[in-house]
N, C-alpha and C positions, 0 to 999 in steps of 0.2 A: 064624260068619258065617252057618249056615243058621238059626239062630234069629230072627236080624234078617228074613232073607227071609219066614220062616213069617209072624211077627207082622206084616209090612207088608202082606202080600197075602193073608190070611186072608179079609178081608171082600170081596175081589173074588167069591167063589163063592156070595156070598148073593143067591139068586134072579136070576142074571144073565140070564135071558131076559125079565124085567120091566124091565130097566134101559134108562134112556134118559141121553142125555150132559146134564150139567149145563150145558155152553155152548148146548146147543139151547133148554133150558128158559128159560134167561134170555133167550135171545133172543124167545121167545115171549111173556116177560112184558114184554120191552122194546116189542115192537109193540101190546101192549094199554095200556102206559101213555101218557100223554101226554109231550110235550117239556118241559114246564114242569118246571123243577128247584127244589124247596123245600128249603133248607138249615134243618134243624131246629135246629142250633146258633145260629141266628141269633135264636132267639125268636121268628119272625113265620111267618105262612102265606103271605106275599108270595114271589113268584118271586127266584130270586139276581139275577136281572137289574134288580130294583125294590130293590138296596141299594148304596149307595155303598161297597162293599167289594171286595177282591180274594178270591175264591172258588175253590177247587178240590174237585171232587168224585173222588173214586177209587172206580169203581163196583165191582161184585162180581168181574168177569172180571178187571177189570185187577189187582184187590187180591189174587185169590188166584194169578195168574200171577205177580207179583211176589214174593209171598211163597214160592214154589216156588223161584224164584230166590234170595232172599236169606236167609230162614228166619223173618223177625218182621214184624209191622206196623210197627216203628219202623225196621226196614231198608228196608221197601217204601217207606214214606213219604219217608224220605231219599233213597233212589235216585231217585224220581221227581220231586222238587221240588229244583229247584236252590238256592232259599234255604234249604233245610233242611242244616244242617251234616252233614258225614259222622259216620256213628257210631263209637262207640269199639270196636265189636264185641265188648263186654263187657257184663255183667249191668247195670252202672251207666251211666246216662245223663247223668251229670255233665259239663256242659260242651256238651252236644248242644243247638242253638240253632235258632228259625226267624226270620229278619230279624236275627239276633244277640241275640236275647233268649228266654228259657224260654218254650216253648209249654206251655198247659194241655190235658193229656191228661184225656180224657172217655169215659165209656161211656153213650151215651143222654143225652148232658149233664149226667152225674154226674162230679165232680170226683175224679180219682185222685191227685192230688198230697197232701204232706203238708207245707203251707207253714212249720209250725212249727218242723220237724226235717226237712228235705228229705234224703231217702234216695235221691233219683233212681233209683227203680225203676217210676216210674209208667207207662213204656212197657210193662210185662210184669204186666199185670194181669187179660188174659183171652186165651184161644189165638183166634188169626186165623180158625180154621175156624168160629167162631160170629159173625164180623162180616160183615154183608152189603156194606156200604161206609163209607169213611171220609170226613167232610166237614174241610176245611181253611179256617178263616178267617185270613187274614194280617193282623199288624199288632196293635197294642195294642187290647185292648178290654175293657170290663168287662160284656160279654153273659152270660158266665157266673160272673161274680163274681172272686174273688181268683184271680191267677196267669197269666193272659192277656196276659203284657206281650209276648211274640213272638206270639202268636195262639192258634188253639184246634184242636185235633185231636181231632175228635168221632168216636169209633167207634160206629156205629149197629149194633145186634146184628139177625140175621136176623129178619123176619117169620112171620107165619101161613101155613100153606098156604091157597092161592087157592081150592083146591075140597074137598068133603067127601069123608072117605075118610083112608086112611094114605099118608104120603108119606116117603119115607127118602132123605137124601142120606149118601154115605159117601166116604171117602178112604184112600188108603194109598199110602205114599211112602217111598222108600229113598235116601238120601245116600251119595254115594261120594267119598273123597279123589281127588286126581287119580293117583296111586299105588296105590289102591285096598288101603291098608293096613286091617286088619281093625279095628284100634283106632280109625281114622277113621270108621267106617261109621255111619250114624245112620238109624233107621227112625221113622215115624208112622202111626197108623192113628185115624180119627175115624168117627163116626157121628151123624146127627142124625134123631130120628123125630119127625115131625109128624102130627097127627092133626086133623080137623076134623069137627065134627057140628053142622050149622047155627050157630047163635050162638056156640057154644063150641069152642075150639081149644087145644091144646097141644102142646108140643115139648120133648123131652127129648133130650140128646147128651152125649157124651163123647169126650175125645182122650187119647192117651197118646204121648209121643215121647220118645225117647232120642238123643241127640247124641253123637258120638265126638269124639275129639282133632281138633284143627284143624292144618292145615298151610299154611305160607307157600308163596311162589312159588319158592322154594329147596328144597323138599321138607323144612324141618325143623318139628317140632312148634312151634307159636306159645306163647309163655310164657302161664302161666295167672296171672290177677289174683286171689290168694289172700286179698285183703283187701277189695276191693270186690265180688267175685263173678264169676262166669264163666257164659257161654252154652255153652262147649264142655265135653265130659265131663259133662254134665248130664241128669238125667229131668226131665219135666215132666208132669203131668196136669190135666186141666180137666173140669169137669162143669158143664152150663148146662141150665136149664129156664126155660120161658116158658108160662104160662097166661093165656087172653085170653077175655074175654065180651064180645059185641056187645049192647048193650042195645037195647030195641024203639024208644028215641028217637032213636036213631042214633049214640049215645055208644059207647065203648069202655072197657072196664077190662081192665088188664094187669097181671100180676105177673112179674117177671124175677129169677133167681136166677143166680149164677155163682160158681165157687171155682176158683182158679188157683193151682198151686204149681209152683215149678220149685226145684231142689235140684241142688248140684253133688255129683258122686260122688268128689271128692278123691282120684283115682286118680294125680295128678301134684304135683309140687313146681317151683319156678321155678328156672332155672338164669340167672343175671344176665347180661345181654349187655355190650358194650362199645360206647359211643357213639363214642369214639375212633377207632375201626377201623370203624364202622357195621355191627357184628355185633350182632342183636336178641337179647334174651333167648329163650330156649326152655325146655321142660320135660322132666323126667325121671319116671320112675315113682318114686313114693314116698308116704310116709305122712304125712297134714297132721294135726297134733294139733286138739282141739277139735270143735265141730260145723261141718259143711259150710256154706257160704254159701247162703242159700236166700231164695227170695221168695213169700208167701202172701198172696192176696188174697181176700177174700170180700165178694159184693155182693148185697144184697135191695133190690129197689124194687117200688113199686106206683105205678100211673099211671091218672089217669082223663081221657079226652079226649073233648069233645063239641064236635062242628063247627058246630052250630047252637043254641046256647043264647041266647036272645034276640037271634037275628040276628047271633052273633058265635061266635068259637072260644074255650072255655074249657079251659085245661090245669091239672091238679093232679097233683103227682109227690112222692113221698115216698121217702126212701131211708136206709137202713143199711149202711155198710161197715167193713170192718176189715182192716188189712193187717198183717204183721209182716215185717221185713227183717231177716235175720241176716247181718252180715258176718265176713270172716275175722279171725282173731286173730293174735297175735304177742307176743314179749317186748318190748313197746314201752314205753318210758319215761313216756308218760303213763298207763298202767295200773299202775305199780309202786307197792306200799304196803308198807314197811318192818313195818308192824303185821302184815299176813299173810304176807309173804315177806321177811326180812331179807336174803336173797342178791340179792334184785334181780332174779331170774329169773322172775317171775311169769308166767305166760301168761293171758291174758283176751281176749274177744271182746265187740263190743257188738251191740245189737239194739236196731232201731225199732218201737214197737208204736205203731199209730194207729187210733182209731175216730172215724169219723163218723156223725153223725146230721143229716138235713137235710130241707127240703121247699122246694118250688116251686110257686108259683100265678100264673097270667097268665090275661088275658082281652083279647082282639082283636077289634073290629068297625069296620067303617066308620061314621062319625057320620050319623045319620038327616039328611036335607036336604042333606048335605055329603058324598055317596058317594065322592068323590075322597080324602077325609082318612080315614086309617085310623090308630086309636090302639091302643096296647098297652100296660096297666097290669098290674103285678105285684108281688110281694113274694117274696123269697129269704130262707131261714134256714139257716145252717151251724153246727154246734156239732162241733169237732174236739178231740179229746183225744189229746195225743201225749207219749210219755217215750221215752228211751234208756236202757238199763240194760246192764251187763255181766254177760254170760250164764253164765260160770264162777263167779263170785263173788257174784254178787246184787246188786252195787252200783249206784247211781243214778249215773249220767253227766249226763243231762239230765233234771231233775225234770218230774214230770208237769205238762202245761201245757195249759189249757183256753183254746181259741180259740173265740170266738162272733162271727158276723157276722150282722147284721140289716140288709136292703137292700130298701127299696121302689124300682121304678123306672117310668118312662113314656117309651114310644116313640111317634114319630108319622112318618107317611110321606104326603105330598100330591103328588098328580099334576096337573099343570098342562097347559094346550094339549093335551088328549086325551092326555095321557101321554108328549108330546114332551120334558116337562121333570118331574122329581120331586124334592122337596125334603124330606129326612129329618133328624130328628134326634131327643135326647132326653136324658134325665137320670137318674142312678142314685145315691141317697144312701147311703152305708156308715155303718153304726155298728158298731165293731169294738172289741171286748175280749178280754184276755188275762189269765188269773188263774193266778198260780204260787205255790204254798206256799211255806212256809220250807225250805230245803234246805242241805245241805254240799257242798262240791266235793270231789272227788276229791284224794289225799294229794299228787300230783304239781302240783296247783294251790294247795297249802298248807292244804287240810281247812279252808277258812273256811267260816264261817256266813254264810249269805245270807238277808235278810228277805226274805221274799216281796212280792207286791204284785199289782195290777190295771191296768197301764197300758191306755190306750184312745185311740182317735181317731175322729174324724168329718169325712168327706170327701164332698163334692159332685162327681161326675165325669159328664163331658157329652162328647155327641158331636153332630156336625151333618156333612151333606154335600148335594150337588146332583149329578144324573144329568140328563145332556141325551142324547137319543135322536133326532138330528134326520132320519135315514132308517132304515129297517128293516136291522138287523144292526149298525149303528154306534153304540157307546156311548161316552160319554165323562164321567167323574165325577172329583170332588175331594172331599175329607172331611177331618175332624179327629175324632179319637177319644182317650179316656184311659183306660188301662189301669193296674191296680195289683196289688202284692203286698206282702209284708213281707220285711224281710231274714231269712235264717236264724237265728231266735231261739234256736234250741237250740245253735248254734254259740258265740254270744255269751254265754248263760247258763253253760255248761259250762266257759267259759275264764275266769272270774272269779277273781281273784289277790287283790284288795284285801280289807281286813276292813272290817265296818261298813257293807256295802254293802246299800241298799234298792233291790229291784226297780224301784219307782214311780219312783225318782230315777235310777236307773243305766240303764234300758232305755228307749232311744228307739224306740217303735213306729211313729215317722212312717213313712207308708207310702212304698214307691217308686212314685211316680206316674209313667208313661212317657206321653209325648204323641206320639200317630202323625198325621203329616201325609201324605198322600198324593193324587197325581194320576194317574189312569189313562185309557186308550183302549183298546176293545175292538172287534174286528170278527168278526163271526160271520154269513156268508152264503156260500150255495154250498157249493163244497169246500174254503173256507179259512176258517180260525179263527186269529186273531192277536191278541195283547195285548201292552200295554208300561205300566208303571207306574213313576212315580219317588215314593220316599218319605223322609222324613227324620223322626225320633223324637228325644226328649231327655228327660232325666230329671234334675231338679238335685239331686236326693238319691239318686242311685242305689245299687244292692248289687251288689259284686265280690268275687269269691274270690280271696284273695291267699294264696299259700305262704308260709308263715313255719315253719321249725323243724320241717318234714315234715308239717304240718298245716296244711289251708285254714283260713284266717280271713275274717271279713266285715270289708270296707271300705265305708263310705258314700262315694261319690264321683259328683260329676256325669258322665254320660254322654251323648254325641252320637253317633247311628248314621246314616248314610244309605245309600240303594241304588238301583239300578235293576234292574228284572226284565222280561223278555220271553219271549214264548212263542210258538211256530207250528204249526199242524196242517193239513197238506195232503192232501186226498183226491184222490190223482194221476189221471189219465185212464186209467191202466190198471187194469182192475176189480181189486179186493181190495187194492189197495196205498196204504199212507199214510205219510206222512214226518212226524216231528214233530221239535221242536228247544225248547230252552229255554236262557236265559242268565240269571244273578245275578251283580251287582257290588257288594260290600258293603265298607263302610269305617266304623270305630269309634273314638271317641278319647274319652278321660277326663282328668283331673286327678289323675293319681297323686302329683305333688310337693306338691299343695296351694300353687301359686303362682298361681291365680286365671285360669290359662290351661288350656282343654281342648285339649291338644296333645300328649298322649302316646297311643299306638296302644293299643287293647284288644288284649291277648296271645289266644293259641291257646284258652284256656280260656273266652274270652267272645265270640267271633266266628269265623264260620266263613271259607273261603276261598272266592275267585270260583268260578265253575263253568260249564261248557258241557254241555248233555245233548242227544245226538242219538239218534233211534230209526227204525228202520223196522219197519212191521207188514204182513204179507201174509196174506190167507185166500182160499181158494178151496174151496168145497163143506166136505169133513170135513177139511181141512187148515188149519191157522194156524201162523204163527211170527211172533217178533219178535227183532230184534237191537239192542243198546242200547249206548249208551257215554257214559261220565261223564269228563269233562276236569276235573280238579281242579287250577286254576291256581296257581303260585307265589305265595307271599306274603312280603313282607318286612315286618318290625316297626321302628319307629325307636328301639328300645332298644340298649344298648350290645352285646348279646349276640347276634352272627350266629348263634349255635347255634340259636336260637329260630327262624329263618327256615324257611319251608316249602317245600320243592323241588318239590311238585305230582306226580301220577301220573295214569295214564289207566287205567280198567276198561272192559272188553268183556263184557257178559252176552249170553245168547241163551235162547230158548225155542221148542220146536216141539212140536205137538200133532195128535193125529189122533183125530177121533169115529168110534166104532164103535157097534153096536147094543148093545154092553155096557158102554159108558162112553167116557170121554176118555182116553186114554193120552197122556203127556207126558214130554219129557225137557228140563229146563232146566241151562244151564252157567253157573255164576258164575265172574267172572274168566276169561273164556275163553282169554285168551293167556298165563294163568299167570304175571301182571306180579308181580313182588316190589315191595314198598313199605312202607314204615313207616306207620302210621296217623297222620292228623294231629294227633290228642291227643299221641300218644307224640312227634312230630317237634317240637312247639313247647312242650309244658308239661313241667315237672320235669324240664328237659334235662340235668340232673346225675345222675338216679337211674338207674341202669343196670338196675335191676330192671323198671323201668316202660318199658322201650324195646321196645314191641311191633310186630310185623311184621303186616301184615294178610293175611287168608286168601286162598290161592291157588287154584288152581282145583278146582271141585267140581262133582259131576254130581248131579242129582236126577231120578230116574224116579219118576213119580206115576200114580196112577190115580183119576178121579174119576167117579161116577156116581150118578144119582138114578133112583128108581122109587117 
């Protein structure tokens, strides 16, 4: 235990006399900034209030506070946004959704997904210590290209120091399970060094985190997911660098690099539970064969932003990223090959490898002589190469697939009646091609030879909306927007069993185009902020994951989703006290029996439960605290198996901090009441699998220190 304490708090003693609290630094910056919120993920310099969209921005303080409670950016977003599904509390995010569809995770607008063979690890590609804020755009859209059928979760990295000289930000934290078991202790430390000298600035940082075993509300170890990967019993490290230069013309050139790696320690093996008696799976000490599941992500980007080029804003961005997702293995029937092991006891495991190269360029300005009309024109290019191989034998499971997307776009925003009314709309033309070479499937699929090909599609996606702001603080809007993705091509290709298949004829690359319609009303004036929105989305040729023979396969089915969201934030008359709440009601249906009627409920792998969020925040001087509750409401599905129904559960979290001359000390408690519950995914998906019957995390405490000097 002492080594955890030493590693977590070593950085506290670095120049304590010079330290000031991060919270105070952020408060000073807030006072200097304007109240106008610019959402960079929206691809415009117009404020969020000028867009017919539902947008949430999780600022730095809220994000860091929530991360200390829950541990990751994905968990933080899920906890704060009622329309976001409960996380699986595992490394894999398969089935996690926003408004019932998959969100697109991005870093500074750079997509983190692997659309050709979705490994569902895109929520763990950067340490939250290096994230300044998270921008969430709700609903299907094509603003960032492929993947945002549920919305965009854009993680904006930390910026440059505001003044000349050296600035340091540091973090040390210790996480303890409810019973203070040594094997459940986790620790994290991180530091970010920033330097500015006139127009030149640079930042360099690193984090290191060790996570212990997780325990449920009954005090038992939570079962490990040895196949998809774990957060518990893992180590992660990350390095981050940013170099910027302000040109004399007012333009800014910036380079950002990031590397994140998370790897399981494989100290535990699963003990299957018993669904009939309600006993979830647990873990015991043991040896796991093969390579431990891991996730590695690397990113390098360069951008040039000129805010006054010909009277408009010019943005140029190029990026290169690479990911490798290693999954756990087993003696699975899919991996057997008599030519390698006639005994049919062959152990193997798979790994996804993906490489992206892309660029974005856009130019935005008001039209001369018609200053109320703002146009944004741009062009995006993305080249993605993905393959899935078997680690132990070197066999190809999903052949190398080259995905190419070329997309010009045009957006417009027109203010009428002195800004009382705004009309917005735009077009995006997608030219997509997938190239696959000849390949041979695994022996379990018949070792068939498949002739490669280059299927493609072209599609014109559009969006339109109107905003009315009759009085200051009251905003109403209606919008229509199209988003798109493709089905998990890798799952389709690797499962081919027919002979004589030609990819050009076999693979339908027809995109999943989701149509999002939305009506919203917002009030933001005085001590009260409130919003309500109703949306409905549909896709005629959707993409669902359906479990067959212990493997998820892709089915193309029509999907219809509708929902209602509401939020309230009240600064009470009591100084320093604010109350907030949120509500989300979602329903989704599909045509699973192909009878032409969209009347079958989407299952737990494809839609989240309804939810209520309540929170109270209080601050006075150096002291601040937050208490929050999440009520996940029961959900019944209209299938024949009542075992898929979700019973619901309630989680209560708390956070308390105190600022001193040497930094901010905080104590966070997750699941404060030590509620015992089964995770939503485990409760509603694969309901006959006792190994994948996981309880949620019980009460845990995180003691932390944050400082800046």
